[in-house]
N, C-alpha and C positions, 0 to 999 in steps of 0.2 A: 136542634140548631136550625132554621132556616140557611137555603142556600146564600139566603143576602149576606149573612155571618160568620162566611167560611171566606179563610182569606187563600189565597193559590199564589205561591212565590214563583215567581219569574223566573228561573235561571239565566244568568247573565254573564258578559266577558266584559273586563275591561279593554275598552279602545284608546288609544294615542292618536291624537288629531293634531295635525299640524296644526297651529294657531298664525294669523298674522300675514298670511299671504293672500294676494286680492284673487277672486272677487270674497267679499266678505259673505256672499250670498251660501256660498259653500257650507262656511260654519253653520249659519242661522238654519238651513236645508238640512243639513247631517243630524242635528240636533233634534228639529222636529221631526224628521222625518225615522232617523234610527233609535235614539237614546230613550233610555225606559224613562218614561213622562216626558218625554222629549215635548207634546202639544202644551203642558205646562209650563217651559222654560221661561224665563225672564228675558224677552230679546233685547231688552235695552240692555241689561248687564251684559250680556253676550257681545252686542256689538261695543261695549267699551270695552269689555275683555278681549275682543280683536284687537282695536287701537292699540293699547297696551302693547299687545303685539307687535304690532304693525311698527311702532316705536323703536323698539328693540331690535327688530326685523334690518328695518335701515341703519342701525348702530354695524349691525352685523356684515351686513353689506358694504358698508365704507370700510371695514376694516379687513374682508377677506375678499374683495374684488379678484377673481381671475384663480381661486384658487380649483376652480374645476376644470380650470385649463389644463391640457396635456398631461393628465396624472398617468405617472411612472406605473408599468406592472414588473413582477417579477417571474421567473420561469416556475414551474411545476416541481415541488421536490419530486426527488427520486420516487419515491412511494407512491405519489399519486397520477404518476403518467399511465401502469397497466390501467389503473381504474379508469382512466380519461379516453385510453385507448378503447376500451370496452364500451364504455357510453358513444362513443363517437362510430363506432361501428354498428350499433342497433340502428335495424332498418326507420324505427321511428325516429330516430334523431333523422336518419339521411331525409326524411320526409319532410320534417318540421324545421328544419333550416338549410332547406337546397336553395333559396332566392340569393342571400347573398355568402360571400365568403366567411367563412369562420377561425377561429385560434382559441386555444385554450392558455388560460394564464392566473396568476394569483395578481388579484386586485385590491389598493387600498379600497378600505369600508368608506372610512371618510368623504371620501372623495368622490363617491357613486351619486351621479343626480337622481331623484326620485321624483315621481309622479303622484305616487300613490298617497292618497291626503291621509288614510287612517291604518294601524295596524291592532290586531287583536291580541293582545296580551295572554289571553285565554291558550290561543294557538301557539304563543310564543313558548311557554311556559310547557305545554306539551311535546315540542320540539326540544326542549335543552334536558327534557326527562329521558331522550333516546341517547343523550350523547354522554358518556365520561367528563368529568372535570379535571384537567384540561384533556378535549380531545387528541387523536392522533393523527396523523397526516391521511390513514385511510378511512378514519370517520369523519374527515371534513370531505374529503372526496366522496364519500358515500353519499353525503347529506347532500353536497352540492350538485352529483348527477344523476342523483333520485335512485340507486343503486340497493339492494336490496332490502328497500325498508317498505314494512307492514303498509297494504294498500288499504285505505279507507274503507269502512263496512258500507255496504249498499242493500237495500228492501227492494227486491225489482216483482211485482203484480201484474195481472192483466186485468184492466179494468171493464172493458167490454170486447166485441168480438175483432175492432179494429184499433182499441184503444191499449197504450202500455206505460206506465210509471214504473219510475224508481226514484228513491230518495236516499239521500248521503250526507253523512254531517259535514262533509269536504265541499268548500266552495269553489273547488277545481271539479270538481264532477259537473259534466254538461254534454247536449249533446256533441258528439263530433263531426260525422259528414255520412254522406250517402254516398255509395257506389255499386255499380253493376257489377257483378262477377259473374264466372262460368259456377256452373250446379257442381264442377269435377272440383273445385278452392274450396267448396262449405264441406268440411269435415263430418262424416255423420249424418249427412242428409238423407233424407228418405221422404218421399213423396207418393201422392194417391196417383200423381199422371207422369208424364216424363218432362221434366222441367227442361225447359231454354235457357232460361236465365234467374239469377237471382239479384233480388234489390237488397242491400245489406242497412240498414240504415243503426249506427254505432253510437252509442252511449259511454260514457269513461269519463276516464283521466286526460287533463293534457300531460305533455312530454313532460313539464314540470321540472326541468334545469335549470338551477340558478344560470341566468344569462343575463349581459348589458348590451347597450346597443353604443357603439364606436361610433360616433354622429358629430362632424364638424370641430372635429382637439376634444369631445366630452362623451365620458360612460356616463350613459343613463340608464339604471338599473331595470329592466325589462320583465323580469319574474325573478321570482325567489324573495321578496322582498319579507316575508317571515323570517325565512333562515338568514339572512343577512344581518339582520335585526338580533335576533338570539346570539349570531358570532359576535358579534360587536358587547351585546352586553354580559354575553359569558368573559370579554378582556381579549378578543384577538383584532387584528387591525389588520389581516388582509385576508381573501376567502379564494379558492377556485373557482372559477367563471370560465363561461362560453360564451365569448366574445364578438357578436357580428360587426361586420365591417360595413355600416354603411356608406356610400360612396358618393351619395348625392339626394334630397330630400325627397324625387319621386319615389326610390327605395321605401320611406317610411310607411306608402301605401302598403307595401307588401310586408313588413314585420313589427310594425307599430302598433300601438292598442293605447284605445283611452285617450287621456288629455295629449299627448305627448302628439299621435297624430293630429290633433282636432288643435292646437294649442303650439305649435314646435317652437315658436319665436319665447317662449316664458323658460324654456331649459336649455334653450342654444343660445341665444344672444343675450339674456340676461347678464350682468358682469358676474351675478352672485344665484345663479339658481338652488332651490332648495337640496341639500344634502341629507343623505342616512344619517348623518348625526345629528340631524337638528331634532329628529324624535326624540333626542337625549337633552336637549335645553329648557332648562324650564320655563326659559323666557318663550319659550315656543312649543309648548306640548301643553294639550288637554286631556287630561284623563276620564272617559265618559262610562259610564256602564250600557253594556248593548243588548237587549233579549239574544240571547241564543239563539241561530235558526239553522235550521236543513235543507238542504238544496233537493228540490225538486222539476225532475226532470220528465216529461208528456212526452210520449210519441203516437201521432193518429198517422194513418193511412187512409185513401182510399180508390177506388178503382172503376171505371165503367168499363162495359162490352157490350158491343153492338156490332151489325153487319154494315158494310157500305159495300156498295159499288163497288165490282174488280173495273181495274183498268187494263 
């Protein structure tokens, strides 16, 4: 049999996409660029599907106006508090959450505003597989605060004299930062000379706490969408969450990302913004198979050396 006769199965994960919210181009672009065989999808049929969902959304908006405003919070159960204290004492937390005041609380999952347009159900299933059903308070706190969780796999390689690459199945894998540190701060450093400074280029994973932004009386889910989805799918109504208190719009430049930063009025001014529970509304969700991807991070450095006149 020739190569043309070989069929190669593409591994996929189902994704839930939120339908019905403007702009319609986000749906068409998602299907075209990310869905399996999305280039061949019927764009006219998708547009009609979006219109039907938009009609349903208008009915929901009429009956649930104000539902996102001033959502109540509950104090942490006693069993969660030591785990929360452990997370807040981590130097990573101190750096990642240094810009605005924070608190830890139990939040109502159904009243969390969301800006992420899709959820990877394959990742949700993997998260649920790490929890007993029902989970204990300790299980929930460890999940929410990223404690005692296995780190995703990473393959690291040098591809040239000044090029390094790393690949991971986690979409949280990223370039973190560049820092100049004293040689004494680098454990185990050996050198052919006498180092004056070390430039550290760091790749890895984000702080990855389940957290929300409290902005203008609303809680906007900032990180942990898949964990929040998994817990709600398991029947839980509340989850432990780090809440960042945004006191003015200018602070969004420091703590927000994505569409919340670019178009805040969609989430802060609309009478009925997109909520986590919309992912579970049959009239507002579309399940789409998406080819599985890995995250590749490539780091390359360069340098120059020359003699210049002394001053």
